N, C-alpha and C positions, 0 to 999 in steps of 0.2 A: 551350352559349351560344345563346340564342334571342332576340335583340333584334328589334325591328321598325324597319326602315330606310325613310326617305322621301328620295327623291333625284330631282330633275328631273321632278316630277310622277308618279313611279312609286313604288309601295310594295313592299318586300320583306318578306313576313310571316315570322314565326319559323320555320315549317316549311320554307319555301324557303331561308332563310338557313342553317339547320342542314344541309339537304341539300347546298347548294352548298359549304359549308366542308368537309364530310366527303368530298365528291367531290374537292375541291381537295387535301385531305390525301392521298387515295389516289393522285391523279395525281402529286403531288410525291414520294411514296414510290416510285412506279414509275420516276421519274426519278433515283432513287438518294439522295433526301434522307432523312436520319435524324438521330439524336441528335447534336447539336453542329455540324451542317452549317449553311451560310448560304444564305438565299434573298434575293437582292437585288430590291427592288421600287421601280421608278421610276414612281409613279402619283399622279395628283391625287386629292383626296378623292373617295371613291366607295364604294358597298357592296362592290365587288369587292376594294378595298384591305383592308377590314376582314375579309372572308372569308379572304383569303390570310394575313393576320396570324394569325388564329385557327387556320388549318390548320397553318401552320409551328409555332406554339406547341404544338399537339397532338402533333407529331412530336418535340418536344424540340429543334427547329432554331431558329436565330436568324433573324428577319426583319430585313433591313437596308434601312430606308427611304432612298432616294436623293433628294436635293434635285432637284426637277424643273427648277430653273434651271441645273443643271450642264451644261457643254459636254462634248464627246467626251473630251478628255484627263482631265477631272475624274472622269467616270464610269469611264473605263478604269483610273484609279488605284484606285478603290474596288473594282472587280471583282477586280483583281489582289491588292490588299492584304488584302481580306477573305477571299479564297479561295472566293468564291461558287460554289456548284454550279449554281445556277439564277438566271437573270435574266429578270424579267417586267416589261414596260414598256408604258405606254399607247402605242398606235400613233402618236398625234400627237406624242408626245415622242420616240419611237424614230426617227421620220422626220427629226428634227433632229440626230441623232447620226451625222454623216457620218464614215465610216471607222472606226467602233467595231469592235474585234476581239473577238469572243466565242468564240474558239478555247478549247475546254476547258470552256465554260459552256453549259448548255442554255438557249437563249433563246426566249422566246415574246412575241408582242404580244398586248395585251388591249384591249378597248373599241375595236375597229377593226382594219383589215387593214394589214399592212406587208409590202412586197415582200420575199420571201425568208425571212420569219420566220413560223413557224406560229402559228395563233391559239390562245391559251390556252383559250378557251371550249370548243373542240373536244376538247382533251385532258381537260379537267375533266368535260364532259358524258358522255364515253365511259367514265369510271371508275365502278366500283361504290363506293357510300359506305363509307368506312372506319369500322369499328365497334370497333376495338381500344381498350383503355384508353389514356389520355394518358400520354406520357412526362413526367418532371419538367421543368417549363418553365424556359427560360433567359432569356427576355426579349429585347428588341430589341438589334441591333448598330448603335448610333448612331455616327455620325462627328462628332467635335467640329468646331467652326467653323474651326479651323486659323488662328488669328491670327498664329502664327509657324510657318513650315514647313508640311509636309503635314498634313492632318487625321489624327486618330488614331481607329481603330476600337475600340469597346469590346467585348471578348470576355467573355461572362458564364459563370459556373459555373451548374450546375443549381440551382434553388430547392429548399430543404428544406421539409418540411411546416410547420415553424415559420415560415419566411419567407413561405410562401403565406398562412398565417393572419395574420401581421403586415401583409402587403400589403393584405388585405381591410380591416383596421382603418385603414390609411393612406388607402385610397380613400374611406372614410366621412368621415375628418377633412379630407382635402385637397380632395375634390370634393363632399362632402355627398351622395354617391349613396346611394339607397335604392330599394327596389322601387316601381315606379310612376313613376320619373323620366321626364320628357319633355324632351329635351335638344337643344341646338344645337351642331353641330360645323362651324365655318367657318374656324378656324385651320388652317394647312397641316399635314396629317397626318404629313409626314416629320420634323417637329420632335418632340423627345422628349416634351414636356408634352402637346400635343394627341394624340400617339400613345398615350400612357398613358391619357389621358382617354377616347379611343375604345375602348381595351381594357376599361377599367373599365365603360363603358356596355354593352359586349357581355356582360361578366360579370354585370352586374346585370339583364340582360334588359330594358333600357330601350327607350323609343321615341325614335329619333334622327332629327333632321332634318339631313341632310348638305348642305353647300354647297361647291361647288368653290372658291369664294373669298369673302372677306368683302365685304359691302356694308352701309353704315351704315343706310340706311332699311329695306332688306329685313330686316335683323336685327330691328328694331322690329316690322315687319309680321309676321314669323314668330312672335315671342313673343306678340303680341296675338292673332293669328288662331288659333293652335294651343295657347294656354295653356301655353307652355313653362315649365319649372320650373328648369332647369339650363343653364349655358353655360360654355364656356371662351373667354375674351376677353383680349386683351393691351392694355396702356395705349394704344398707337396707335389701337386700335379705339375705346376710350373717347373719345379726343380727336376722332375723326372723327364719332362720334355726337353729342357735345356741340356740334360745329360746325354741326349741322343747324339750319335756321331754326326758331324757336320754334313756328311754326304746323305744321311737319312733325312735330316731337316731340310736340306735343299731340294728334295724330291717333290715337296708339296707346296702349292700356292695357297696363301692365306688371306689374300686381299679382300675376300668377301666378308671377313669378320668385322662387325661393327661395334659390338659391345660384349665385353667379358665381365661377369659379376664374380666377385671373390669376397668371401668372408669366412668365419669359423675360426681362423687363427691369423695373427698378424703376418703380413708378408714382409720379409726382410727387404730393406730398400734396394740392396744390390740385385736381388732376384727380380724385383719389380722393374728395375731399370733395364735389366737384361731382356725381360719380356717385352717391354716397350720398344727397345731397340730392334727386336725381332719382329713383333706383330704390329707395331705402330701404336698410336695413342688410343687404344681400345680397352685397356685394363682399368677396371673401376673397382675400388675396394670399399666395402661397407663395414661399419662397426654396429653390432646389434646384439640382441639376446633373445632367446626363445620366448621369455616372458614379455618383453617390452617391444619386440620388433626391431626394425632397423632404425638407427639413430642418426648416423652421419654417412656421408659419401665423399670419397677422395678420387678425383679423376686422374687420368695419366698426367695431364699437364700440371695439376696441383701436386702430384706425387714428386715430380721432378723439381718443383720449386720448394716443396715442404717435405723433404724426405723424413720418414718416421711418423708423420702425422696420420691421424685417423680421419681427417677431413672436416668438412663443414656440416652443420645440422641439415637434415633433409627438410624439404618444404613443410612448414607447419609444426616442426618439432621444436619444443622448448627445451633448452639444455642449460643447466647451471652447475657451477662448481661450488659446493658447500663444505664448510668444515664440520667437525663433529657436533657443533652446537647449532648447526643449521644456518650459519652466516655465509653469505655469498662472498666468494674469493675474487680478488682482482686478477687481471691478466698476468700470467706467469707464475701464479701461486697454486700449488697442487691442493686438491681436496677430493672429496667423493663426487663422482659424476651422477647427477640427477637429471632425469628427463621426463617429458610428457610427450607421447607419440599419439596424435589424434586418430591415426589410422588403426590403432590396436585396441580392441575392447579390453575392459578391465578383467581381472582374473583373481582366482584364489588358488591355493595349493590343496590338493586332495588330502583331507585329514590333517592339515598343518596350517591353520589360520594364523598361528603366532608368527611363523616365518614370513608370511605375506605382510602382516602388520608392521614388522620391523623394517620393511623396505621403503616406507613412504614418509615424506615430510611435505606438508602443505600441498598435497596433490601431485607431487613429483616423486618418482620412484628411482631407486638405485639398485644395481646388481653388486655393489661393493667394489667397483673399479675406481681407481684413483687416477686423476689426470688434471690437466690445466688447459686453459685457453690462451693462445697467444694474442697479440695486439690486433690481429685480423680476424679473430674468432675461430681459428683452426684448433681442433682438439688434439692434444697429445696425451696418450695414455701412459701413465707411469707404471702402474701395476694393479693387480687385484689386492684389495685389502687383506684377503685371506692368505695371499702369498707373501705378504710383508714379513720380513725377518727382523727381529729385535735382538741385536748382539751388544751386550754390555750397555744396554739402555739406548742404543743408537738405532733408529729406524733405517732399514736397508730395503730398497726395492729391487728384487732380483732382475727385473726386466732391463734395468739400466746396465747391469753387467752382461746380460744376454745380448743386448744391442751392440755393445763394444766388442764382444767376442765374435759375433757374426761377421764382423769386418776383418777378422784375422785370416790371412791366407791359409788354406788347407782345412778350414772349418766349414763343414756342410750345414750343420745345425747344432743347437745346444739347448740345454735346459739348466737353469740355476735355481736352487731351492735351499731351504733351511734344514740344517741337521743339528742334533744336540751337541752342546759344548759345555763341559762341566764348569768351566771358568766363566764364560760369557753368556751362558744360557743357550744361545744358538750361534751357529757359524754357517758360512755359505759352502755349498758343494756345487760343482759343475759337472754335468754329464755331456760329453762332447762326441758328436758323430763326425769323424774326419771325412773330408772329400775323398773320392776314389783316388787311390795311389798316394795320398798324403800320409806322412809319418810325423806325428806330433808327440811331444813329451809334456808332462805336467808342468815342468819348470818353464818351458817355452810359453805355455798358455798363461801362466801367472806373470811372467815377465812382460808379455804383451799387454796384459791388463794393468799392471803397475805403472806402465808408461802413460796410461789414459785415464785411470780412475784412482780415487783415494784408496789407501791401503786396506781399509776396512771393507771395501767392496770387492776385494780379490778373494776368490774361493780358497778355503783351507784345503779342500780335497778336490782333485780333478780325476775323473774316470773317463775312459774311452769306450765307445760302443759302435759296433758295425751298423746297427740300426737302433734308433730310439723308439720306445713303445709309443704308439700313436692310436688315436681314434681315426675313423675313416675320414673325418674332416681334415685330418692333418695335424690336429691339436695334439701336443705331446701329453702323455699321461704322467704328469709329475708325481701323482700319488704313488704310482708303481715304483718310481725312482726313490721317493722319500721313505717309503715304508720300511725297507731293511734297516735304515739307520735308527728308526724310532722303535723298532720291535722290542718288546719287553719293558718299555718305559711307560709310566703312568700318565705322563703329559706328552702332548704332541706339538707344542710350541714353546 
């Protein structure tokens, strides 16, 4: 793998990148890392993060990206649960992990010095470049967001030659990657989709402009100045760029852009339409999961024709809608979404085989999402089964209310979820983020929804927030919104 990396005004040419990752592989091997071992990496976006990912992959090890927002207890849990053999962290992040116990784990600091922790660069630069053939790759060990209980670590089997070939086809379809790509990576590398995007860029020997964090105007500036062709962006980033003043947006030319990949959270149809009007038909949205990989793709042309859809299955993907008894559902009838993705190796959850076993029916796996296929085979996601609200015995899918509310003038974003109700068991609540300058009332919100939805789908409580709590992918932390309502109750649904 020989990409060209640009970061903070410095360029890592292909020869240097290859030398560094081969030395990193040798240093990891000297530390006892081999096939099936885990290398935990707590690092911001940087060339070194990609070097270590490639090095671990070459050894057949799993690299485990650790969320850089995590505190000591959260990192301690991942180190223990994953069985990590090595832990490498940015010195600035390591300094904030007070009391972290790395007993039994080889720990290094990188990109700076940390008292009592050796510098990774010294170990890497002292190693002779590894020139052995690669082991069968296993992929990353991602930890799920953990909306209930502790997060679950994904333990991968090695990839077969057929899966490696299928993954190359998936990269082409989901990311549009091809030789000569000039790409932007500003989404946090520790999330599965931008991590996969970064690996794909390395595999295609692309030219990559790496940003530690997203900035709306700088994104436009980089595309314009360096004629970038590819990017991974999430809906929140779209919203922030669209909010830039017209005179700022007009300063930058974007005609070089060929393919924008987006996933992590659904993109509201009106936001996607505005981006297509601005950037052209280059916005492509994937539906997927860390465990199962990408499942569907929705192009710009399809999004305009099928607003709200999650797209068509990617090449080779088998997708079925099943009821709770495993029966396949006809077009237009909602059920659990089950898939088989041939590009993604099988997995287990670290220390939680029962959770893995519950996902599978006849070789197909589900993440608990509910959806339906229309007559043309386009997938529409109704909701996550875990988010379904049962009020007075009636099943309510909050996403339906969210989609209706997203179309209300003055609403920038929203989240709808279940709260306790002494009479009906559960009721709906809506947390609304008004658009800049908009002034809304709860009665206005409810009246808007009553005109478009059945009464039982209208939230009982509406609250307003300057900013909704989010993950770095843009996905709203519904758990943080729900918890105050359920505090002190024995049951959560």
